[in-house]
C-alpha positions in Angstrom: 0.0 0.0 0.0 1.1 3.5 -0.7 1.5 6.0 2.1 -1.6 7.8 0.8 -3.6 4.6 0.7 -2.5 3.7 4.2 -3.5 7.1 5.5 -6.9 6.8 3.9 -7.5 3.4 5.4 -6.3 4.7 8.8 -8.8 7.5 8.8 -11.6 5.2 7.7 -10.8 2.6 10.4 -10.2 5.2 13.1 -13.5 7.0 12.6 -15.7 4.7 10.6 -16.8 2.4 13.4 -16.2 -1.3 13.9 -16.6 -3.1 10.6 -15.7 -6.8 10.3 -12.1 -7.3 11.5 -10.1 -10.5 11.0 -7.7 -11.0 13.8 -4.8 -13.4 13.8 -1.7 -13.9 15.8 1.6 -15.1 14.4 3.3 -18.3 15.4 5.5 -18.9 18.4 8.7 -18.0 16.5 10.3 -14.7 15.8 11.8 -14.0 12.3 8.6 -13.2 10.3 9.6 -11.1 7.2 6.9 -8.4 7.6 7.8 -6.2 4.7 10.3 -6.3 1.8 11.0 -4.0 -1.1 13.5 -4.4 -3.9 15.8 -7.5 -4.1 15.8 -9.4 -0.8 17.1 -13.0 -0.5 16.4 -15.7 2.1 19.1 -18.4 2.0 19.7 -17.2 -1.6 16.1 -17.3 -2.8 14.1 -14.2 -3.6 11.7 -13.1 -0.9 8.0 -12.4 -1.8 5.8 -10.9 0.8 2.0 -10.5 0.3 -0.9 -9.4 2.3 -1.6 -13.1 3.2 1.9 -14.6 3.1 4.9 -13.7 5.3 8.1 -15.8 4.8 9.9 -16.8 8.0 13.7 -16.5 8.8 14.1 -19.8 10.5 16.9 -20.7 12.8 20.2 -20.9 10.9 18.8 -19.0 7.8 20.4 -15.9 6.3 18.5 -12.9 5.2 20.3 -10.6 2.8 19.3 -7.5 1.0 20.9 -6.3 -2.3 19.1 -3.4 -3.9 16.3 -3.6 -1.3 15.2 -3.4 2.3 13.4 -5.7 4.7 11.5 -5.5 8.0 11.6 -8.5 10.3 9.4 -9.1 13.4 11.3 -10.4 16.5 9.8 -10.5 20.0 6.3 -8.9 20.2 6.8 -5.1 19.7 10.4 -5.5 18.3 11.1 -4.7 14.7 14.4 -5.2 12.9 14.9 -3.2 9.7 17.7 -3.9 7.2 19.2 -1.4 4.8 20.4 -2.1 1.3 23.3 -4.5 1.0 23.0 -5.8 4.5 22.6 -9.3 6.0 21.7 -11.1 9.2 21.5 -14.8 10.3 18.9 -16.1 12.8 20.6 -17.8 15.7 17.6 -18.4 17.9 14.0 -17.8 16.8 12.3 -18.3 20.1 9.6 -15.6 20.4 10.6 -14.7 23.9 14.4 -14.9 23.4 15.4 -13.8 19.9 19.1 -14.0 19.0 20.3 -12.6 15.7 23.8 -12.5 14.2 24.4 -9.2 12.4 26.6 -9.9 9.4 27.1 -6.8 7.3 25.6 -3.5 6.2 23.3 -1.6 8.5 20.3 -2.5 10.7 17.9 -0.6 12.9 16.0 -2.3 15.7 13.0 -0.6 17.2 11.6 -2.0 20.5 8.3 -0.6 21.6 8.2 -2.5 24.9 10.7 -3.1 27.8 13.3 -5.8 27.2 15.7 -8.0 29.2 12.9 -9.1 31.4 11.4 -12.6 31.9 10.5 -14.1 28.5 11.5 -11.0 26.6 15.2 -11.0 25.5 16.7 -9.7 22.3 20.4 -10.2 21.6 22.5 -9.1 18.6 25.8 -10.8 17.9 28.6 -9.4 15.8 32.1 -10.9 15.4 32.7 -11.9 19.0 30.6 -9.2 20.7 27.0 -9.6 22.0 24.6 -6.7 22.6 21.7 -7.5 24.9 19.0 -4.8 24.4 17.8 -3.9 27.8 15.1 -1.3 27.3 12.6 -0.1 24.7 14.2 2.2 22.2 15.9 2.5 18.9 19.3 0.8 18.2 21.5 1.0 15.1 24.2 -1.5 14.0 26.7 -0.8 11.3 29.5 -2.9 9.9 31.5 -0.2 8.2 32.7 1.2 10.5 31.6 -1.5 13.0 29.6 0.3 15.6 26.5 0.3 17.8 24.5 3.5 18.2 21.8 3.8 20.8 19.4 6.5 19.8 17.2 5.7 22.8 17.1 2.8 25.3 20.0 0.9 26.8 22.2 -2.0 25.6 24.7 -4.2 27.4 27.6 -5.0 25.1 29.8 -8.0 26.0 33.0 -9.6 24.7 35.1 -12.3 26.3 37.1 -9.6 28.2 34.8 -6.5 28.6 31.3 -5.4 29.4 30.0 -1.9 28.5 26.6 -0.3 29.1 25.5 1.9 26.2 22.7 4.4 26.9 20.7 6.7 24.7 22.7 9.2 22.7 25.9 7.1 22.9 27.8 5.0 20.5 30.6 2.4 20.7 32.9 0.7 18.3 32.3 -3.0 17.8 36.0 -3.4 17.1 37.7 -3.2 20.5 35.0 -1.6 22.6 37.4 0.9 24.0 35.1 3.7 25.1 31.5 4.9 24.8 31.1 8.3 23.1 28.3 10.8 22.4 26.9 11.2 18.9 24.3 13.5 17.3 21.0 11.6 17.4 19.5 14.1 14.9 22.1 13.1 12.3 20.1 10.6 10.1 20.4 8.9 6.8 18.0 7.1 4.4 17.8 4.0 6.6 16.8 6.0 9.7 14.2 8.0 7.7 12.8 4.8 6.1 12.6 3.1 9.5 10.7 6.1 10.9 8.2 6.0 8.1 7.7 2.3 8.7 7.1 3.0 12.4 4.5 5.7 11.5 2.6 3.2 9.3 2.7 0.5 12.1 1.5 3.2 14.6 -1.6 3.9 12.5 -2.3 0.2 12.3 -1.8 -0.1 16.0 -4.4 2.7 16.7 -7.0 1.0 14.5 -6.4 -2.4 16.0 -6.7 -1.1 19.5 -9.8 0.8 18.7 -11.4 -2.3 17.2 -10.5 -4.5 20.2 -11.8 -1.9 22.6 -15.1 -1.1 20.7 -15.9 -4.8 20.0 -15.3 -5.8 23.6 -12.7 -8.4 22.5 -10.5 -9.7 25.3 -6.7 -9.4 25.0 -5.1 -10.7 28.2 -1.4 -10.2 27.3 0.7 -8.3 24.8 1.4 -9.8 21.4 1.4 -9.4 17.6 -2.0 -8.7 16.0 -2.7 -8.8 12.3 -4.6 -5.8 10.9 -6.1 -6.8 7.5 -7.0 -3.2 6.6 -3.3 -2.3 6.7 -2.0 -5.7 5.6 0.5 -5.7 8.5 1.1 -6.9 12.0 1.2 -4.5 14.9 1.9 -5.0 18.6 -1.0 -4.6 21.1 -0.1 -4.5 24.8 -2.1 -6.0 27.6 -5.8 -5.3 27.9 -7.6 -2.5 29.9 -6.2 1.0 30.2 -3.0 -0.1 28.5 -4.7 -0.1 25.1 
């Protein structure tokens, strides 16, 4: 869907009442390829995403972009977005404990719920270092130069000999982990801007899904992924009640 189409659907759903709404929840694994544009390969095979079919990056599989981008669902409320000419490998696709090996290029991870708690862990590995994402926020991984940037949130970065805590507005080299330094969080590129646009689309789907669940009296005991057919995408809904 184009941004204009998505906006039109959003306004219709937000203000047009509670029409029939097909709800579905994804499987018990992380790694669903939620969106892809351009040339994206899964274990060397072209990826095709449709409104009804979402390929899965299974354990051990490699997802690689060439002239394209991809968005992958990890734990509920956690999105991984790959830039062009980038790649990852799925190490552990457990929905409550995702572990991804970042191989090359650039990736943004957006977490809309608290992490590093019981049944909600996300870890990113890169050439001997491991980053445990500890809070909701926006994280960026680059391979050239190799670095982790934390726009917001907090990450615990480990090697065999060192442990660093990287907070919002700070960056650290993934080659040596000598020191944590400040960086300008307003300095963005095409990947950051694309990730922000994707977040805006998902936010609109989130509002319409929450409105439907609330207006229809549907129960939603705990947080999880919810499919919104009007938008053709999954969105994260937190627990029921006032937290809608």
